[in-house]
Residue, then its C-alpha position, 0 to 999 in steps of 0.5 A: m578461416t572457414i567454419k567447420n562442421a561440428t560433432v555434438i556430444v549430448l550428455a544424458a547419463q545419471r549422476p553415479g549413485v543418484v536416483n533422479e527425482l523427476a525420473r522417479e516421479s515419471g516412472v522412467s529409469h533416466k531423467c533424459l526419458v522424463p516426458i515434457c510436452g508429450r515427448p522425452l526430454i532428450a527427444h526435444v534436444i535431438d529434434t533441434l540438432m537434426v535441423t541445425p546446419g553444420v552438425s555432422r554427427v550426434k553422440i549421446s553419452v549414456e549408460p549402455d542399459i538404455h541404449p536399446d530404448l534410445a535406439a528405438l526412439f531415434a530409429g528412422y530419424d532423418g539428419p546427422s547420424i546418431e551414435l550411442v556411446p557408453s558414459r563414464p562415471g564423471i562428466a569430464d571422462s564421459v566427454l573425453a570418451a565420446a570425443e575420442g577419434e574426433d578431429d572436428p570441432i565439438i559442441i557439448t550440451t545436455a539431454d535436459n537442455v530442451l530450450l536449445t535452439p539451432a541459432a545458439i548452436d550455430e553461434v557457438r560453432s561460429a565462435l570456434v573459428e577464433a577460439d579454442v573453448v567457447a561457453g554459451m552464457t546469458t545475462q541475469g536480466a535475460v533469464q529473469a525476463v523469461h520467469p523471475e524464478a527461472q534461475r536462482r544462482f548467477y555468476m556475478f562479475r563486475d559487469g553484472g550477473y550471468s548464467n551458463c546455458n549448458l552449451y560449450g564448444v571445443s575447437g579440437p583435441h588440443a583444447f581438451r586440456a580444459a576438460e577439468i572444467f567439466r570434472e565432477g559435473g562442474q557444480f562450482k556453486k555447490n562445491p567451491r573447491r572444484l572451482v578453485t581446482a579448475f581456475g586457481l584461487f587468485d582468479i576466483l577471489l577476483v571474481l568473488a570480489r567482482l573485480v573483473t568483468l566476464d571478458g576479463a575472467m575469460k582472458r585470465a582463463s586463457k592465460r591459465f590453460g594456454l588456450r583461447f577462451r571466449t563466451v557467447i552471450f545469448s539474448d535468449g534467456a530461456l537458453a539457461v533454463d534446463v530441466d533440473n527440478a520440478r520448478t524448472y520443469g514447469i518453467a521450461g515446459t511452459v516456454l517449450a509448449k508455446r514454441i512448439g504449439w503443444a496444447g497438452 
């Protein structure tokens, strides 16, 4: 099968009713506009997408009130087209709204994923040749090699600890049966009930008891949803460091500054 071009959805909206602390401290309306290494978080993500082969279009899902600001920020960009799409109250509904009318594979990431790389996106896009749903992950060791405090929570399986990288792939409209994974933000560590709803109690008990490997868990998810699930395990642990709070802002900023040669 031929690897198809993909549309990338960038989730940039605020959580309903939540004022982001980093945005408040930076004096901006949205976290995606918080500056890091001299530019808004989302600008670093879009810069990466503009130079990634195989990305045909970028859709930014965000509240309409900042569409003019983002349109001005990305005016004149040379690369895939950028479309601003009104976000919905939940992540799952925002993804589905942004994906409406799309037939090609879709890659989903977030506006705070500033350490995203073209290579990571291409790995996910390539994996969609033989999978319906792909999740980008990295190992606990790889994350902690970046910084001991880069991530404090990991998904523990029989074969070790893993962290997600806020990078997902969906092969086409039929695969959005798995949209429940994104329902309510997918904050499974903070609300186990969401995890049970998405994957099933028995499967979760197997994971919690570390009786299954990550690959085994993906096979069980494939059976549950009737879709081909797989993970891409990145060697670059920095891909799991998105900007969630002051701690990860500092770590991500240090790594990003070195990558782009920003001296401040």
